[in-house]
C-alpha positions as CSV (number, residue, x, y, z in Angstrom):
1,X,8.7,-41.8,-27.4
2,X,11.5,-40.7,-30.4
3,X,11.8,-42.8,-33.4
4,X,14.7,-43.0,-36.1
5,X,13.3,-43.8,-39.5
6,X,15.7,-44.8,-42.9
7,X,13.8,-45.2,-45.6
8,X,11.0,-42.8,-44.6
9,X,10.3,-41.5,-48.5
10,X,9.5,-44.7,-49.7
11,X,5.9,-46.1,-49.9
12,X,6.2,-48.1,-47.0
13,X,8.5,-45.3,-44.9
14,X,5.8,-42.8,-45.7
15,X,2.5,-44.4,-44.2
16,X,5.0,-45.4,-40.7
17,X,5.6,-42.4,-40.1
18,X,2.3,-41.6,-40.6
19,X,1.7,-44.2,-37.8
20,X,4.1,-43.0,-35.9
21,X,2.9,-39.5,-35.9
22,X,-1.0,-40.9,-35.1
23,X,0.1,-42.7,-32.3
24,X,2.1,-39.6,-30.4
25,X,5.7,-40.3,-31.4
26,X,8.4,-38.2,-32.8
27,X,10.4,-38.7,-35.7
28,X,13.9,-38.1,-37.1
29,X,13.7,-39.1,-40.7
30,X,17.0,-39.6,-43.0
31,X,15.9,-39.1,-46.6
32,X,17.7,-37.9,-49.9
33,X,15.3,-35.1,-50.8
34,X,14.0,-33.2,-47.7
35,X,11.5,-32.6,-50.1
36,X,10.6,-35.9,-50.4
37,X,8.5,-35.7,-47.5
38,X,5.9,-33.5,-46.2
39,X,7.0,-30.9,-43.3
40,X,4.9,-31.2,-40.1
41,X,4.7,-31.1,-36.6
42,X,6.6,-34.0,-34.3
43,X,8.6,-35.2,-37.9
44,X,12.3,-33.8,-38.3
45,X,14.2,-34.2,-41.9
46,X,17.4,-34.6,-42.1
47,X,18.7,-34.4,-45.7
48,X,22.3,-37.0,-46.4
49,X,25.0,-34.3,-46.7
50,X,26.7,-36.5,-49.4
51,X,23.9,-38.1,-51.1
52,X,23.9,-36.5,-54.7
53,X,27.4,-37.9,-54.8
54,X,26.3,-41.6,-53.8
55,X,23.3,-41.7,-55.4
56,X,23.9,-39.5,-58.3
57,X,23.1,-42.9,-60.5
58,X,19.7,-44.1,-59.3
59,X,16.3,-43.6,-59.0
60,X,15.0,-40.7,-57.3
61,X,12.9,-42.8,-55.3
62,X,16.5,-44.4,-53.5
63,X,15.6,-42.8,-49.9
64,X,18.3,-40.8,-47.7
65,X,21.7,-41.8,-47.6
66,X,22.3,-44.8,-45.3
67,X,25.7,-46.0,-46.9
68,X,27.0,-43.0,-45.5
69,X,27.4,-43.7,-41.8
70,X,28.2,-39.6,-40.9
71,X,24.8,-39.1,-42.5
72,X,23.7,-41.8,-39.9
73,X,25.5,-40.0,-37.1
74,X,24.2,-36.4,-38.0
75,X,20.6,-37.6,-38.2
76,X,21.1,-39.5,-34.8
77,X,22.6,-36.2,-33.5
78,X,20.1,-33.4,-34.5
79,X,17.8,-35.0,-32.6
80,X,17.2,-33.6,-28.7
81,X,16.1,-37.1,-27.1
82,X,18.0,-40.0,-28.6
83,X,15.5,-42.5,-30.6
84,X,14.3,-45.5,-28.4
85,X,13.6,-47.5,-31.7
86,X,15.0,-47.2,-35.1
87,X,12.9,-48.2,-37.8
88,X,14.3,-49.2,-40.9
89,X,12.0,-49.5,-44.6
90,X,14.5,-49.2,-46.7
91,X,14.3,-52.0,-49.7
92,X,16.0,-52.8,-53.2
93,X,15.1,-50.7,-56.1
94,X,14.6,-51.7,-59.5
95,X,14.0,-49.5,-62.6
96,X,10.2,-50.3,-62.2
97,X,8.0,-53.1,-60.5
98,X,8.8,-55.3,-63.2
99,X,10.3,-58.7,-61.8
100,X,13.3,-58.6,-64.6
101,X,13.6,-54.8,-64.0
102,X,17.5,-53.9,-63.6
103,X,18.0,-53.0,-60.1
104,X,19.6,-49.4,-59.7
105,X,20.3,-49.4,-56.0
106,X,23.7,-51.1,-55.0
107,X,23.8,-54.8,-54.1
108,X,24.1,-54.9,-50.5
109,X,22.1,-51.4,-49.8
110,X,19.6,-52.8,-47.0
111,X,22.8,-54.8,-45.5
112,X,25.2,-51.9,-45.5
113,X,22.8,-49.8,-44.2
114,X,22.1,-52.2,-41.5
115,X,25.7,-52.0,-40.5
116,X,26.1,-48.4,-40.1
117,X,22.9,-47.7,-38.2
118,X,24.0,-50.6,-35.8
119,X,27.8,-48.9,-35.4
120,X,26.1,-45.5,-35.2
121,X,24.0,-47.3,-32.2
122,X,27.2,-48.7,-30.3
123,X,29.5,-45.8,-30.7
124,X,26.8,-43.6,-28.9
125,X,26.6,-46.5,-26.3
126,X,22.8,-46.9,-27.1
127,X,22.8,-50.9,-27.7
128,X,20.6,-51.2,-24.3
129,X,18.1,-48.3,-24.8
130,X,17.7,-48.5,-28.6
131,X,15.7,-51.5,-30.6
132,X,16.0,-51.9,-34.2
133,X,12.8,-53.0,-36.1
134,X,13.0,-53.7,-39.6
135,X,10.9,-54.5,-42.6
136,X,11.9,-57.4,-44.4
137,X,10.3,-60.3,-46.4
138,X,8.4,-63.7,-46.4
139,X,10.6,-65.9,-47.7
140,X,14.0,-64.4,-46.2
141,X,16.3,-66.4,-44.2
142,X,14.0,-69.6,-41.8
143,X,10.6,-68.3,-43.5
144,X,12.3,-69.7,-47.2
145,X,11.5,-72.9,-46.4
146,X,8.0,-72.7,-46.5
147,X,7.4,-70.4,-49.1
148,X,5.5,-71.2,-52.0
149,X,7.3,-73.6,-54.6
150,X,6.0,-71.1,-57.6
151,X,7.0,-68.5,-55.8
152,X,10.8,-69.8,-55.0
153,X,10.7,-70.2,-58.7
154,X,9.7,-66.7,-59.5
155,X,12.7,-65.3,-57.5
156,X,15.3,-67.4,-58.5
157,X,14.6,-66.7,-62.4
158,X,13.8,-62.5,-61.9
159,X,15.8,-59.7,-60.3
160,X,13.3,-60.4,-57.2
161,X,16.3,-62.4,-56.2
162,X,18.7,-59.8,-56.1
163,X,16.7,-58.0,-53.6
164,X,16.5,-61.7,-51.5
165,X,20.1,-61.9,-51.3
166,X,20.2,-58.4,-49.7
167,X,17.5,-59.2,-47.2
168,X,19.5,-62.0,-46.3
169,X,22.7,-60.5,-45.8
170,X,21.0,-58.0,-43.6
171,X,19.2,-60.1,-41.7
172,X,22.7,-61.7,-40.9
173,X,24.2,-58.0,-39.9
174,X,21.2,-57.9,-38.1
175,X,21.6,-60.9,-35.9
176,X,25.2,-60.8,-35.3
177,X,25.1,-57.0,-34.4
178,X,24.0,-58.2,-30.5
179,X,21.4,-55.3,-30.6
180,X,17.3,-55.7,-30.0
181,X,15.9,-56.3,-33.3
182,X,12.8,-57.5,-35.3
183,X,12.8,-58.2,-38.2
184,X,9.3,-58.6,-39.9
185,X,8.6,-60.3,-43.0
186,X,5.1,-59.5,-44.7
187,X,3.8,-61.2,-47.7
188,X,3.5,-59.4,-51.0
189,X,2.9,-55.8,-50.7
190,X,-0.3,-53.9,-51.3
191,X,-1.4,-50.5,-51.2
192,X,-4.8,-51.3,-49.6
193,X,-6.1,-50.0,-46.3
194,X,-4.9,-51.2,-43.1
195,X,-6.6,-54.4,-42.6
196,X,-6.3,-57.6,-39.8
197,X,-2.8,-58.9,-39.3
198,X,-2.2,-62.9,-39.0
199,X,0.9,-64.2,-37.7
200,X,2.8,-67.4,-39.3
201,X,5.4,-67.7,-37.1
202,X,9.1,-67.2,-38.1
203,X,9.4,-69.9,-40.5
204,X,6.3,-68.7,-42.3
205,X,3.9,-72.0,-43.0
206,X,0.8,-72.0,-44.0
207,X,0.0,-68.7,-46.4
208,X,-0.9,-68.9,-50.0
209,X,1.1,-68.0,-53.0
210,X,-1.7,-64.8,-53.0
211,X,-1.4,-64.1,-49.9
212,X,-0.7,-60.1,-49.4
213,X,-0.3,-57.9,-47.1
214,X,-0.9,-53.7,-46.9
215,X,1.6,-50.9,-46.5
216,X,-0.8,-49.6,-43.7
217,X,-0.7,-53.1,-42.1
218,X,2.7,-53.3,-41.8
219,X,3.3,-49.8,-40.9
220,X,0.7,-50.6,-37.8
221,X,3.3,-53.8,-37.0
222,X,6.1,-52.2,-37.2
223,X,5.1,-49.8,-34.5
224,X,3.4,-52.7,-32.4
225,X,6.8,-54.4,-32.4
226,X,8.2,-50.8,-31.8
227,X,6.1,-50.0,-28.6
228,X,5.7,-54.1,-27.4
229,X,8.5,-56.9,-26.1
230,X,6.1,-59.5,-27.7
231,X,8.2,-59.7,-30.7
232,X,11.8,-59.1,-29.7
233,X,14.7,-61.0,-30.9
234,X,12.5,-62.6,-33.8
235,X,11.4,-62.7,-37.3
236,X,7.8,-63.0,-37.6
237,X,6.1,-63.5,-41.0
238,X,2.8,-61.3,-41.3
239,X,-0.1,-61.1,-43.8
240,X,-3.4,-60.1,-43.9
């Protein structure tokens, strides 16, 4: 099947594209710079038309121009076969990985990008044929109630809270949209190799404070959620 990806030039997005192609799917990726991805068979790279205007003050790691709805329309329109799956691995961006590093992406990067994606899907009459699979995070939405207390404190007293605010706005957008969705919520991301995934339901009860999920495992799960109906309209918390 054909898959559309937002955030494909990010660390998780790149391994998600690898997983899509490994499984024999074709991919259209909307990115900020076409040079941020390696061209290869099965991958169509679409550069945001107004990326420089909207992202000129942001980190070069911010992918695509999903805040500009015409860019999403153009990327969808570039595909001969309309996407059966739309995957977003977008994430709020801080200047560094430090917890208190300043945010360099807009406050509603993920939420507004999701709203634009849903609007395009609806305008193209693809609501019944296109599933939206989104990378969220453990602790967002319902799973906040079971997040370890120490992690709650870290989130509350650092700039990670701004990212969680955006994730929660995103979840509200998607749940109210009427599209079929899966919001995958991994624990802390790592660059380890692929490992087995354990599921903790939608409330996330049971994982530990140091629990991690490798990006390659996340990519595997996003494609499982795309190809199967097991997690449709749910927000599963996952970890290695």
